[in-house]
Biotite code that builds the C-alpha atoms (Angstrom):
import biotite.structure as struc

atoms = struc.array([
    struc.Atom([59.678, 1.634, 11.776], chain_id="A", res_id=1, res_name="MET", atom_name="CA", element="C"),
    struc.Atom([57.532, 3.931, 9.696], chain_id="A", res_id=2, res_name="SER", atom_name="CA", element="C"),
    struc.Atom([57.726, 7.715, 9.862], chain_id="A", res_id=3, res_name="ASP", atom_name="CA", element="C"),
    struc.Atom([54.086, 8.126, 8.856], chain_id="A", res_id=4, res_name="PHE", atom_name="CA", element="C"),
    struc.Atom([51.711, 9.440, 11.450], chain_id="A", res_id=5, res_name="GLN", atom_name="CA", element="C"),
    struc.Atom([48.181, 8.230, 11.380], chain_id="A", res_id=6, res_name="THR", atom_name="CA", element="C"),
    struc.Atom([45.572, 10.905, 11.713], chain_id="A", res_id=7, res_name="THR", atom_name="CA", element="C"),
    struc.Atom([41.896, 10.258, 12.167], chain_id="A", res_id=8, res_name="PRO", atom_name="CA", element="C"),
    struc.Atom([40.034, 10.692, 8.917], chain_id="A", res_id=9, res_name="GLN", atom_name="CA", element="C"),
    struc.Atom([37.549, 13.500, 8.881], chain_id="A", res_id=10, res_name="SER", atom_name="CA", element="C"),
    struc.Atom([34.420, 12.427, 7.102], chain_id="A", res_id=11, res_name="GLY", atom_name="CA", element="C"),
    struc.Atom([31.289, 14.347, 6.326], chain_id="A", res_id=12, res_name="ASN", atom_name="CA", element="C"),
    struc.Atom([28.878, 11.972, 8.033], chain_id="A", res_id=13, res_name="THR", atom_name="CA", element="C"),
    struc.Atom([27.085, 14.512, 10.203], chain_id="A", res_id=14, res_name="PHE", atom_name="CA", element="C"),
    struc.Atom([26.970, 17.006, 7.358], chain_id="A", res_id=15, res_name="SER", atom_name="CA", element="C"),
    struc.Atom([25.466, 14.533, 4.908], chain_id="A", res_id=16, res_name="ILE", atom_name="CA", element="C"),
    struc.Atom([22.825, 13.387, 7.389], chain_id="A", res_id=17, res_name="ILE", atom_name="CA", element="C"),
    struc.Atom([21.981, 17.035, 8.138], chain_id="A", res_id=18, res_name="ALA", atom_name="CA", element="C"),
    struc.Atom([21.642, 17.831, 4.421], chain_id="A", res_id=19, res_name="ILE", atom_name="CA", element="C"),
    struc.Atom([19.329, 14.867, 3.885], chain_id="A", res_id=20, res_name="VAL", atom_name="CA", element="C"),
    struc.Atom([17.185, 15.741, 6.914], chain_id="A", res_id=21, res_name="LEU", atom_name="CA", element="C"),
    struc.Atom([16.989, 19.391, 5.854], chain_id="A", res_id=22, res_name="GLY", atom_name="CA", element="C"),
    struc.Atom([15.941, 18.441, 2.332], chain_id="A", res_id=23, res_name="ALA", atom_name="CA", element="C"),
    struc.Atom([13.302, 16.002, 3.557], chain_id="A", res_id=24, res_name="ILE", atom_name="CA", element="C"),
    struc.Atom([12.179, 18.545, 6.153], chain_id="A", res_id=25, res_name="GLY", atom_name="CA", element="C"),
    struc.Atom([11.409, 20.937, 3.310], chain_id="A", res_id=26, res_name="PHE", atom_name="CA", element="C"),
    struc.Atom([8.461, 18.725, 2.324], chain_id="A", res_id=27, res_name="LEU", atom_name="CA", element="C"),
    struc.Atom([7.704, 16.595, 5.355], chain_id="A", res_id=28, res_name="LEU", atom_name="CA", element="C"),
    struc.Atom([7.664, 17.497, 9.069], chain_id="A", res_id=29, res_name="LEU", atom_name="CA", element="C"),
    struc.Atom([9.825, 20.642, 8.997], chain_id="A", res_id=30, res_name="PRO", atom_name="CA", element="C"),
    struc.Atom([9.189, 21.208, 12.711], chain_id="A", res_id=31, res_name="VAL", atom_name="CA", element="C"),
    struc.Atom([10.889, 17.905, 13.590], chain_id="A", res_id=32, res_name="VAL", atom_name="CA", element="C"),
    struc.Atom([13.425, 17.304, 10.829], chain_id="A", res_id=33, res_name="LEU", atom_name="CA", element="C"),
    struc.Atom([14.583, 20.914, 10.472], chain_id="A", res_id=34, res_name="GLY", atom_name="CA", element="C"),
    struc.Atom([15.884, 21.354, 14.018], chain_id="A", res_id=35, res_name="PRO", atom_name="CA", element="C"),
    struc.Atom([17.460, 17.891, 13.859], chain_id="A", res_id=36, res_name="ALA", atom_name="CA", element="C"),
    struc.Atom([19.294, 18.959, 10.696], chain_id="A", res_id=37, res_name="ALA", atom_name="CA", element="C"),
    struc.Atom([20.430, 22.194, 12.318], chain_id="A", res_id=38, res_name="ILE", atom_name="CA", element="C"),
    struc.Atom([21.716, 20.397, 15.423], chain_id="A", res_id=39, res_name="ILE", atom_name="CA", element="C"),
    struc.Atom([23.637, 17.877, 13.313], chain_id="A", res_id=40, res_name="LEU", atom_name="CA", element="C"),
    struc.Atom([25.055, 20.693, 11.186], chain_id="A", res_id=41, res_name="ALA", atom_name="CA", element="C"),
    struc.Atom([26.322, 22.481, 14.312], chain_id="A", res_id=42, res_name="VAL", atom_name="CA", element="C"),
    struc.Atom([27.935, 19.237, 15.476], chain_id="A", res_id=43, res_name="ILE", atom_name="CA", element="C"),
    struc.Atom([29.523, 18.890, 12.026], chain_id="A", res_id=44, res_name="ALA", atom_name="CA", element="C"),
    struc.Atom([30.789, 22.461, 12.242], chain_id="A", res_id=45, res_name="LYS", atom_name="CA", element="C"),
    struc.Atom([32.377, 21.728, 15.610], chain_id="A", res_id=46, res_name="ASN", atom_name="CA", element="C"),
    struc.Atom([34.045, 18.665, 14.093], chain_id="A", res_id=47, res_name="LYS", atom_name="CA", element="C"),
    struc.Atom([35.335, 20.889, 11.259], chain_id="A", res_id=48, res_name="LYS", atom_name="CA", element="C"),
    struc.Atom([33.636, 18.905, 8.494], chain_id="A", res_id=49, res_name="GLU", atom_name="CA", element="C"),
    struc.Atom([33.949, 20.364, 4.998], chain_id="A", res_id=50, res_name="LYS", atom_name="CA", element="C"),
    struc.Atom([30.224, 20.361, 4.222], chain_id="A", res_id=51, res_name="LEU", atom_name="CA", element="C"),
    struc.Atom([29.113, 21.804, 7.565], chain_id="A", res_id=52, res_name="ALA", atom_name="CA", element="C"),
    struc.Atom([28.216, 25.240, 6.171], chain_id="A", res_id=53, res_name="ASN", atom_name="CA", element="C"),
    struc.Atom([26.161, 23.685, 3.378], chain_id="A", res_id=54, res_name="VAL", atom_name="CA", element="C"),
    struc.Atom([24.406, 21.447, 5.902], chain_id="A", res_id=55, res_name="ALA", atom_name="CA", element="C"),
    struc.Atom([23.606, 24.402, 8.158], chain_id="A", res_id=56, res_name="LEU", atom_name="CA", element="C"),
    struc.Atom([22.222, 26.379, 5.232], chain_id="A", res_id=57, res_name="THR", atom_name="CA", element="C"),
    struc.Atom([20.072, 23.485, 4.007], chain_id="A", res_id=58, res_name="VAL", atom_name="CA", element="C"),
    struc.Atom([18.836, 22.815, 7.545], chain_id="A", res_id=59, res_name="GLY", atom_name="CA", element="C"),
    struc.Atom([17.800, 26.417, 8.163], chain_id="A", res_id=60, res_name="ILE", atom_name="CA", element="C"),
    struc.Atom([16.256, 26.919, 4.730], chain_id="A", res_id=61, res_name="LEU", atom_name="CA", element="C"),
    struc.Atom([14.499, 23.550, 4.880], chain_id="A", res_id=62, res_name="GLY", atom_name="CA", element="C"),
    struc.Atom([12.947, 24.484, 8.203], chain_id="A", res_id=63, res_name="THR", atom_name="CA", element="C"),
    struc.Atom([11.865, 28.006, 7.290], chain_id="A", res_id=64, res_name="VAL", atom_name="CA", element="C"),
    struc.Atom([10.655, 27.299, 3.748], chain_id="A", res_id=65, res_name="ILE", atom_name="CA", element="C"),
    struc.Atom([9.010, 24.049, 4.859], chain_id="A", res_id=66, res_name="GLY", atom_name="CA", element="C"),
    struc.Atom([7.009, 25.903, 7.500], chain_id="A", res_id=67, res_name="MET", atom_name="CA", element="C"),
    struc.Atom([5.996, 28.595, 5.022], chain_id="A", res_id=68, res_name="ILE", atom_name="CA", element="C"),
    struc.Atom([4.915, 26.014, 2.435], chain_id="A", res_id=69, res_name="VAL", atom_name="CA", element="C"),
    struc.Atom([3.066, 24.081, 5.136], chain_id="A", res_id=70, res_name="GLY", atom_name="CA", element="C"),
    struc.Atom([1.225, 27.221, 6.246], chain_id="A", res_id=71, res_name="ALA", atom_name="CA", element="C"),
    struc.Atom([0.239, 28.057, 2.667], chain_id="A", res_id=72, res_name="ILE", atom_name="CA", element="C"),
    struc.Atom([-0.958, 24.516, 1.956], chain_id="A", res_id=73, res_name="VAL", atom_name="CA", element="C"),
    struc.Atom([-2.822, 24.381, 5.277], chain_id="A", res_id=74, res_name="GLY", atom_name="CA", element="C"),
    struc.Atom([-4.520, 27.713, 4.649], chain_id="A", res_id=75, res_name="ALA", atom_name="CA", element="C"),
    struc.Atom([-5.497, 26.608, 1.164], chain_id="A", res_id=76, res_name="THR", atom_name="CA", element="C"),
    struc.Atom([-6.931, 23.281, 2.261], chain_id="A", res_id=77, res_name="LEU", atom_name="CA", element="C"),
    struc.Atom([-8.564, 24.279, 5.532], chain_id="A", res_id=78, res_name="PHE", atom_name="CA", element="C"),
    struc.Atom([-9.062, 27.994, 5.200], chain_id="A", res_id=79, res_name="GLY", atom_name="CA", element="C"),
])
């Protein structure tokens, strides 16, 4: 019998998805993709993923900067 204990592997799945959504949300649909990235980053933080803080930062910055860029582009095109 083996003395090794198996522990569930902790991946960074939620963190990576949150980073990707936050980065895409910077340029495209920050109102939709930004909050999704933030929610996934919080889930990753609760699961103690290593990249959770990075994902949360990218999600928040992607949302805020994406909205600012969108407002500037919208004002330039339609204003």
